[in-house]
C-alpha positions in Angstrom: 6.3 2.0 3.9 6.6 -1.6 2.8 4.4 -2.7 -0.1 3.1 -5.4 2.3 2.0 -2.7 4.7 0.0 -1.0 2.0 -1.6 -4.3 0.9 -2.6 -5.0 4.5 -4.1 -1.5 4.7 -6.2 -2.3 1.7 -7.6 -5.5 3.3 -8.3 -3.6 6.5 -10.3 -1.0 4.5 -12.6 -3.9 3.4 -13.3 -5.2 6.9 -16.6 -3.4 7.5 -18.0 -5.2 4.4 -17.5 -8.5 6.2 -20.3 -7.5 8.5 -22.4 -5.3 6.2 -22.2 -7.3 3.0 -20.3 -10.5 3.7 -20.9 -11.9 0.2 -18.8 -9.0 -1.2 -16.2 -8.7 1.5 -13.7 -11.2 0.0 -13.8 -9.4 -3.3 -13.4 -6.0 -1.6 -10.5 -7.3 0.5 -8.7 -8.9 -2.5 -9.2 -5.7 -4.6 -8.0 -3.6 -1.6 -4.9 -5.8 -1.3 -4.2 -5.4 -5.1 -4.8 -1.7 -5.0 -2.5 -1.3 -2.0 0.2 -3.1 -3.8 -0.3 -1.7 -7.3 1.4 1.7 -7.2 4.8 0.2 -6.2 4.9 -1.6 -9.5 6.7 1.5 -10.7 9.8 0.2 -8.9 10.2 -2.1 -11.9 10.9 0.5 -14.4 9.5 3.9 -13.9 10.3 6.6 -11.4 9.3 5.3 -8.0 6.5 7.2 -6.3 5.8 9.2 -9.5 5.0 6.8 -12.4 2.1 4.8 -10.8 1.6 7.0 -7.7 -1.4 9.3 -8.2 -2.6 10.4 -4.8 -5.1 12.9 -6.2 -6.3 10.9 -9.2 -6.9 7.6 -7.4 -8.6 9.4 -4.5 -10.9 11.4 -6.8 -11.7 8.4 -9.0 -12.6 6.4 -5.8 -15.5 8.8 -5.0 -17.7 8.0 -8.1 -16.5 4.4 -7.9 -17.6 4.2 -4.3 -21.0 5.8 -5.1 -21.5 3.4 -8.0 -20.6 0.5 -5.7 -23.1 1.7 -3.0 -25.9 2.1 -5.6 -25.1 -1.1 -7.5 -23.2 -3.4 -5.3 -21.8 -6.0 -7.6 -18.4 -7.8 -7.4 -17.1 -5.5 -10.2 -18.2 -2.2 -8.8 -17.0 -3.1 -5.3 -13.7 -4.3 -6.6 -13.1 -1.1 -8.6 -14.0 1.1 -5.6 -11.8 -0.7 -3.2 -8.9 -1.0 -5.6 -9.0 2.8 -6.3 -9.5 3.7 -2.6 -6.6 1.5 -1.5 -4.3 2.7 -4.3 -5.1 6.3 -3.3 -4.4 5.6 0.4 -1.1 4.0 -0.6 0.0 7.1 -2.4 -1.1 9.4 0.4 0.5 7.2 3.0 3.8 7.2 1.2 4.2 10.8 2.3 4.1 9.6 5.9 7.2 7.5 5.2 10.8 8.3 4.3 12.3 9.6 1.1 13.5 7.8 -2.0 17.2 7.7 -1.2 19.1 4.3 -1.3 19.5 4.5 2.5 16.3 6.3 3.6 17.3 6.0 7.3 19.9 8.7 6.5 17.0 11.1 5.7 18.7 13.0 2.8 15.9 13.0 0.2 13.0 15.5 0.2 10.8 13.4 -2.2 7.9 11.7 -0.5 5.4 11.3 -3.3 4.8 13.2 -6.5 1.5 15.1 -6.9 0.9 15.4 -10.6 -1.7 18.3 -10.6 0.8 20.4 -8.6 3.8 19.2 -10.6 5.7 18.9 -7.3 6.9 16.4 -4.7 5.3 16.3 -1.2 8.2 16.0 1.3 8.4 12.9 3.4 7.1 13.2 6.9 9.1 10.2 8.2 6.5 9.1 10.7 7.5 5.6 9.5 11.2 6.4 9.2 11.8 4.2 6.1 10.3 1.2 4.4 11.3 -1.8 6.4 11.8 0.0 9.7 10.7 -1.8 12.8 7.7 0.5 13.2 6.7 -0.4 9.6 6.6 -4.0 10.6 4.6 -3.1 13.7 2.1 -1.2 11.5 2.0 -4.1 9.0 1.2 -6.5 11.8 -1.6 -4.4 13.2 -3.1 -3.8 9.8 -2.9 -7.5 9.1 -5.2 -8.4 12.0 -8.4 -8.1 10.0 -6.9 -10.3 7.2 -6.1 -12.9 9.8 -9.1 -12.7 12.1 -12.0 -11.6 9.9 -11.3 -13.2 6.6 -10.4 -16.7 5.5 -9.3 -18.4 2.3 -7.2 -16.4 -0.2 -7.4 -13.2 1.9 -6.0 -14.9 4.9 -3.4 -16.8 2.9 -2.2 -13.6 1.2 -2.1 -11.9 4.6 0.1 -14.6 6.1 2.5 -14.5 3.1 2.6 -10.7 3.3 3.5 -10.9 7.0 6.3 -13.4 6.3 7.7 -11.3 3.5 7.6 -8.3 5.8 9.5 -10.0 8.6 12.2 -11.2 6.1 12.4 -7.7 4.5 12.8 -5.9 7.8 15.6 -8.4 8.8 17.6 -7.7 5.6 16.5 -4.1 4.8 19.7 -2.3 5.9 21.9 -4.8 3.9 20.0 -4.2 0.6 21.9 -1.0 -0.4 25.2 -2.9 -0.3 23.7 -5.8 -2.3 22.3 -3.3 -4.9 25.5 -1.4 -5.3 27.7 -4.4 -5.4 25.7 -6.8 -7.6 23.0 -4.8 -9.4 24.7 -1.6 -10.6 
């Protein structure tokens, strides 16, 4: 899935707080956005879906963080809980997408996401065939609805930017391997 889809997923997770604790909802949404985007920073230098992708560790850490946020709802505790929850969901959701190959629509790679405690890769399910597939854009659009309709300010602005980036990325996705092999390698 696209990074923007994961970020929108993080904002969507925070939507119930807009009604239950509106004073904390923007913080939760921004932390969810950041947590959704964070694991993909491993594209910049590490092994993608292994270096900063911790499906078990983020998810386990989200439990006490969530309990702490429920007992002591401050901006810091809520931000930590939603960041970890969103990062964990990002990593788990990556297994629903394609593999790590340069042309993931060819479905030649069996690496979905690395599970550190097992020391093994979970194979991709390809429910979203590859990052930047049309169904990925559809999912990003649906998951962006709370950011557009429930939130305002920075959350809405980031959601709009995320959607615009998604549309451009989907439009050029299948050309990127050629650009990478020609100019970046």
